[in-house]
C-alpha positions in Angstrom: -22.9 -25.2 9.1 -21.5 -21.7 8.6 -23.8 -18.8 9.1 -25.0 -17.3 5.8 -23.4 -13.9 5.2 -24.0 -10.9 2.9 -22.9 -7.3 2.2 -24.5 -4.3 3.8 -23.1 -1.6 1.6 -23.0 2.0 0.3 -21.2 3.8 -2.5 -20.5 7.6 -2.7 -18.5 9.8 -5.0 -17.6 13.5 -5.4 -15.9 15.3 -8.2 -13.6 17.1 -5.7 -12.6 20.8 -5.6 -10.2 21.0 -8.5 -11.3 18.5 -11.3 -13.9 19.6 -13.8 -15.4 16.1 -14.2 -15.7 12.9 -12.3 -13.6 10.1 -13.8 -14.1 7.6 -10.9 -16.9 5.0 -11.0 -18.1 2.9 -8.1 -20.6 0.1 -7.6 -22.0 -1.6 -4.6 -24.3 -4.6 -4.8 -25.4 -7.7 -2.9 -22.6 -9.8 -4.1 -20.1 -7.4 -5.8 -18.2 -4.2 -5.0 -16.3 -2.3 -7.7 -14.0 0.8 -7.7 -12.5 2.2 -10.9 -10.4 5.4 -11.2 -10.2 6.5 -14.9 -7.5 8.5 -16.6 -6.8 9.8 -20.1 -8.0 13.4 -20.1 -11.6 14.8 -20.0 -12.7 12.7 -22.9 -11.3 9.4 -21.7 -11.1 8.7 -18.0 -14.9 8.7 -17.4 -15.4 6.4 -20.3 -12.7 4.0 -19.1 -14.0 3.6 -15.6 -17.6 3.2 -16.9 -16.5 0.5 -19.3 -14.8 -1.4 -16.4 -18.1 -1.3 -14.5 -20.1 -2.4 -17.5 -18.1 -5.6 -17.8 -18.1 -6.4 -14.0 -21.6 -5.5 -12.9 -23.3 -8.5 -14.6 -21.3 -10.7 -12.2 -23.4 -9.4 -9.3 -25.5 -12.6 -8.9 -25.7 -15.3 -6.3 -25.3 -18.1 -8.8 -21.4 -18.3 -8.8 -19.4 -20.8 -6.8 -16.3 -20.1 -4.9 -14.0 -21.7 -7.4 -15.4 -19.8 -10.4 -15.2 -16.3 -8.9 -11.6 -15.5 -9.8 -11.8 -16.8 -13.4 -15.0 -14.7 -13.9 -13.5 -11.6 -12.5 -10.3 -12.1 -14.4 -12.2 -12.6 -17.7 -14.3 -9.5 -17.1 -11.2 -7.4 -16.5 -9.5 -8.7 -19.7 -12.7 -8.0 -21.7 -12.7 -4.4 -20.4 -9.0 -4.1 -21.2 -9.6 -5.3 -24.8 -12.6 -2.9 -25.3 -10.6 0.1 -23.9 -7.6 -0.8 -26.1 -9.8 -1.1 -29.1 -11.5 2.2 -28.4 -8.2 4.0 -28.0 -6.9 2.6 -31.3 -10.0 3.6 -33.3 -10.4 7.1 -31.8 -7.4 9.4 -31.5 -9.3 11.5 -29.0 -9.3 8.5 -26.6 -5.6 7.7 -26.9 -4.1 7.0 -23.5 -7.4 6.2 -21.8 -7.3 3.7 -19.0 -8.5 2.9 -15.5 -7.5 1.3 -12.3 -9.9 -1.3 -10.9 -10.7 -3.2 -7.7 -13.5 -5.8 -7.6 -14.5 -7.8 -4.6 -17.0 -10.6 -5.1 -18.8 -12.8 -2.5 -20.0 -16.3 -2.9 -21.2 -18.0 0.2 -18.6 -17.3 2.9 -15.8 -16.7 0.4 -14.5 -13.5 -1.1 -12.5 -13.1 -4.3 -10.6 -9.9 -5.2 -8.9 -8.7 -8.3 -6.9 -5.5 -8.3 -4.9 -3.4 -10.8 -3.6 0.2 -10.4 -3.2 2.4 -7.3 -6.8 2.4 -6.0 -7.0 0.7 -2.6 -8.9 -1.8 -0.6 -8.8 -1.6 3.2 -10.1 -4.2 5.7 -11.2 -3.2 9.2 -11.4 -6.2 11.5 -12.2 -5.2 15.1 -10.2 -2.0 15.4 -7.3 -3.1 13.2 -7.1 -1.5 9.8 -5.1 -3.4 7.0 -4.4 -2.1 3.5 -5.1 -5.3 1.6 -3.9 -4.1 -1.8 -0.5 -3.0 -2.9 -0.3 0.0 -5.2 0.9 -0.7 -8.7 2.7 2.7 -8.8 6.2 4.0 -9.4 6.6 5.3 -5.9 5.6 1.9 -4.5 8.3 0.3 -6.6 10.8 2.8 -5.2 9.7 2.0 -1.7 10.0 -1.8 -2.2 13.4 -1.4 -3.8 14.6 0.7 -0.8 15.2 3.9 -2.8 12.7 6.0 -0.8 10.7 5.8 2.4 6.9 5.7 2.6 7.1 9.3 4.0 9.1 10.5 1.1 6.6 8.8 -1.3 3.8 11.1 -0.1 5.6 14.1 -1.6 7.4 12.5 -4.5 6.9 14.3 -7.8 6.0 11.0 -9.6 3.6 9.8 -7.0 0.7 9.7 -9.5 2.5 7.5 -12.0 0.7 4.2 -12.2 2.5 1.1 -13.6 -0.5 -1.1 -14.3 -3.9 -0.1 -15.8 -6.6 -1.5 -17.9 -6.7 0.2 -21.3 -4.2 1.9 -23.7 -1.0 0.7 -22.1 1.9 -1.5 -23.1 2.6 -2.4 -19.5 1.7 -5.6 -17.7 -2.1 -5.9 -17.1 -2.0 -9.0 -14.9 -4.1 -8.2 -11.8 -3.4 -9.2 -8.3 -5.8 -11.9 -7.2 -6.7 -13.2 -3.7 -9.3 -15.6 -2.2 -10.2 -15.2 1.5 -12.9 -15.9 4.1 -15.8 -13.5 4.6 -15.8 -12.9 8.3 -18.9 -11.6 10.2 -18.3 -8.1 11.4 -15.6 -7.2 8.9 -15.8 -3.8 7.2 -14.4 -3.3 3.7 -13.4 0.0 2.1 -12.6 0.4 -1.6 -11.4 3.9 -2.5 -9.7 6.0 -5.2 -6.5 7.9 -4.4 -8.7 11.0 -4.1 -9.2 9.7 -0.5 -6.1 7.7 0.3 -3.8 10.4 -1.2 -4.9 13.1 1.2 -6.4 11.4 4.3 -4.1 9.3 6.5 -4.7 5.6 7.2 -5.1 6.4 10.9 -7.9 8.8 10.2 -9.5 6.5 7.7 -9.4 3.7 10.3 -10.9 6.0 13.0 -13.9 6.9 10.7 -14.4 3.3 9.7 -14.5 2.3 13.4 -16.7 5.0 14.7 -19.3 5.7 12.0 -21.7 2.8 12.0 -23.8 3.2 8.9 -21.9 2.5 5.6 -23.5 5.4 3.8 -22.8 7.9 6.5 -19.2 6.5 6.8 -18.6 7.0 3.1 -19.9 10.6 3.3 -17.7 11.4 6.3 -14.6 10.1 4.5 -15.4 12.2 1.4 -16.0 15.3 3.7 -12.5 14.8 5.2 -10.9 14.5 1.7 -12.7 17.8 0.7 -11.4 19.5 3.8 -7.9 18.4 2.8 -8.3 20.2 -0.5 -10.1 17.7 -2.7 -7.5 17.8 -5.4 -8.9 14.7 -7.2 -12.2 12.8 -7.6 -13.1 11.0 -4.4 -15.0 7.7 -4.4 -15.6 5.3 -1.5 -17.4 2.0 -1.4 -18.0 0.8 2.1 -19.5 -2.7 2.9 -20.0 -4.6 6.1 -20.1 -8.4 6.2 -23.4 -9.1 8.1 -25.6 -12.1 8.7 -28.0 -12.8 5.8 -31.4 -11.1 6.4 -30.0 -8.7 9.0 -31.0 -5.7 6.8 -33.8 -5.2 4.3 -32.8 -5.9 0.6 -31.0 -2.9 -0.9 -30.9 -1.7 -4.5 -27.4 -1.7 -6.1 -25.7 1.7 -6.0 -23.8 3.2 -8.9 -21.8 6.4 -8.4 -19.4 8.6 -10.3 -18.8 8.6 -14.0 -21.0 5.6 -14.6 -24.0 7.1 -12.8 -26.8 9.1 -14.3 -25.9 12.1 -12.1 -22.2 12.0 -13.1 -22.1 15.8 -13.6 -23.2 16.5 -10.0 -21.4 19.4 -8.4 -19.1 18.8 -5.5 -20.4 18.7 -1.9 -17.9 21.5 -1.2 -16.0 21.6 2.1 -15.1 23.8 5.0 -11.3 24.1 4.4 -9.3 26.8 2.8 -9.3 25.0 -0.6 -13.1 24.8 -0.5 -13.3 28.5 0.1 -10.9 29.2 -2.8 -13.0 27.0 -5.1 -16.2 28.7 -4.0 -14.5 32.1 -4.7 -13.6 31.0 -8.2 -17.1 29.9 -8.9 -18.5 33.1 -7.5 -16.2 35.2 -9.8 -17.6 33.3 -12.9 -21.2 34.4 -12.2 -22.9 37.1 -14.3 -23.6 39.7 -11.7 -26.1 41.5 -13.9 -28.2 38.4 -14.3 -28.1 37.9 -10.5 -29.4 41.4 -9.9 -32.5 40.6 -11.9 -33.4 37.5 -9.9 -35.8 37.6 -7.1 -34.4 37.1 -3.5 -34.2 33.5 -2.4 -37.0 32.4 -0.1 -36.0 31.8 3.5 -34.7 28.3 4.2 -37.2 27.7 7.0 -40.1 27.8 4.5 -38.9 24.5 3.1 -38.5 22.6 6.4 -41.8 20.7 5.9 -40.5 19.2 2.6 -37.3 17.6 4.1 -39.0 14.3 5.0 -40.5 14.1 1.5 -37.1 15.0 -0.1 -35.4 12.2 1.9 -37.9 9.7 0.6 -37.6 10.9 -2.9 -33.8 10.5 -2.7 -34.1 6.9 -1.7 -36.5 6.2 -4.6 -34.4 8.3 -6.9 -31.3 6.3 -6.1 -33.0 3.0 -7.0 -34.3 4.6 -10.2 -30.9 5.9 -11.2 -29.5 2.4 -10.8 -32.2 0.9 -13.0 -31.9 3.7 -15.6 -28.2 3.0 -15.9 -28.7 -0.7 -16.6 -31.1 0.3 -19.5 -28.3 2.3 -21.1 -26.3 -0.9 -21.5 -26.6 -3.5 -24.3 -25.2 -7.0 -24.9 -25.2 -9.6 -27.6 -25.4 -13.4 -27.0 -26.0 -16.5 -29.1 -29.5 -17.9 -28.6 -31.3 -20.6 -30.6 -28.8 -20.5 -33.4 -28.7 -16.7 -33.9 -27.1 -13.6 -32.5 -29.6 -11.8 -30.3 -29.3 -8.2 -29.0 -30.5 -7.4 -25.4 -31.0 -4.1 -23.7 -29.9 -3.9 -20.1 -27.4 -6.1 -18.2 -27.5 -9.9 -18.0 -28.5 -9.9 -14.3 -31.6 -10.5 -12.2 -32.6 -9.7 -8.7 -35.2 -12.2 -7.4 -38.1 -12.0 -10.0 -36.8 -8.9 -11.7 -34.8 -9.2 -14.9 -32.5 -6.3 -15.8 -32.5 -7.0 -19.5 -34.8 -7.9 -22.4 -34.2 -9.0 -26.0 -34.7 -6.1 -28.5 -33.5 -7.7 -31.8 -32.9 -11.1 -33.2 -30.3 -10.4 -35.9 -29.9 -12.2 -39.2 -26.5 -13.6 -38.2 -26.5 -17.3 -37.7 -24.0 -18.7 -35.2 -23.2 -21.5 -37.7 -21.8 -18.9 -40.2 -19.4 -17.3 -37.7 -15.8 -18.1 -37.0 -15.2 -20.5 -34.1 -13.7 -17.8 -31.9 -16.7 -15.5 -32.5 -19.2 -18.3 -31.8 -17.4 -19.3 -28.6 -17.3 -15.7 -27.4 -21.0 -15.4 -27.9 -21.7 -18.2 -25.5 -21.4 -15.5 -22.8 -22.8 -11.9 -23.1 -20.7 -9.5 -25.1 -21.3 -6.2 -23.3 -21.1 -2.7 -24.7 -22.0 0.7 -23.2 -24.6 1.9 -25.8 -26.8 0.7 -28.7 -24.4 2.3 -31.2 -21.5 0.3 -29.8 -23.3 -3.0 -29.8 -24.4 -2.2 -33.4 -20.8 -1.6 -34.3 -19.9 -5.0 -32.9 -22.7 -6.6 -34.9 -21.4 -5.0 -38.0 -18.0 -6.5 -37.3 -19.6 -9.9 -37.0 -21.3 -9.4 -40.4 -18.0 -8.6 -42.0 -16.5 -11.7 -40.4 -19.4 -13.8 -41.6 -19.0 -12.4 -45.1 -15.3 -13.3 -45.1 -16.1 -16.9 -43.9 -18.8 -17.3 -46.5 -16.5 -16.1 -49.3 -13.8 -18.5 -48.3 -15.9 -21.6 -47.7 -17.0 -24.1 -50.3 -20.8 -24.1 -50.5 -22.4 -27.4 -49.5 -25.3 -28.7 -51.5 -28.5 -29.0 -49.6 -27.2 -26.9 -46.7 -30.0 -26.3 -44.2 -30.3 -23.4 -41.7 -31.6 -23.4 -38.2 -35.0 -21.8 -37.5 -34.5 -18.2 -36.5 -36.3 -17.6 -33.1 -39.5 -15.6 -33.5 -39.5 -15.5 -37.3 -41.6 -18.5 -38.0 -39.0 -20.0 -40.4 -39.5 -23.7 -41.1 -36.8 -26.2 -40.1 -36.6 -27.4 -43.6 -36.0 -24.0 -45.3 -33.0 -23.9 -47.5 -30.4 -21.1 -46.5 -30.3 -18.3 -49.0 -27.1 -18.3 -51.0 
């Protein structure tokens, strides 16, 4: 019998030294890793990557089988694509929003991956580093067609042009899909081009090989990207394939635009670009206000608090992950009606990450077949306002169906859960 395996993981993100906001989102959990790099301007990219995570994170359970992983991942990507397309069509400020996405799911000793865009997945096996994904970019097309070399691609003026994304795009949105074995000792890296665009594969491989802890490894990769100028958001998800039970259970980690601390300042860096960014920030300060402030206390006075702070950060990270789940909402058909839940449709052992908040007045029997079938699985949205908008759409659809159907005499309705309705009640006309 094969040895049971699991992920030992970490996710880290930094806004970089040039960008004003973080449009990357990353997720690391027991059975799922996700990396999304949003685009579409300040009002769109962060939303796009967060929406991708919202559709994928509910898949982080141990209940899936190897043959269902790819269909589940594919459906989640297409649901995210449809939501992003709908948002961009309804809101002119969101026109052009989209996101890359890589998701790696584990079931038993099998791994399934879907990928779209130019974010990358690397596999370190032993000391050999392999780029598993192929960029869906214009320069990659030029390389494959023999028009330029990989070296020329690094400085090509159109190197940031992506040919496939989820969202407001007329291009092909078919993801690359693979199934492979989970091998004990393998290390996986999912990263945005904020890392791969400025740090060489050789350097990435060296850090992945020499820094043992996934969290410290991700931090070191981000530090190197900042030293190289940090021109873009930088996000890294690092996961080791380990024997089940080798490490204590870990809380899922959410970073970047989808995280509660998405407005966190950059870690900075020690290179010339970091010094220039620091100078720009310094020039923006109000020197008169600074003159009125009391001198900062010496750093050594806070040394006894470092251990307490480290503990608080661990607890805070778990709380941030929980808080993010409670910002999500979904609708699903239950006991004949559409029910709204707060949270994500996921559990970790005895802990449920969602709870029902409203049983609507919409009976499943009154909906179109396509709406009823869709509600067999959770329909996820990023806020209560968005799920309410979806419910309003269902009511309009229900009204249209009712006005076009012939009434049936003696029609009976199902008992609405939690309302005390009797099974023999006649449905109101």
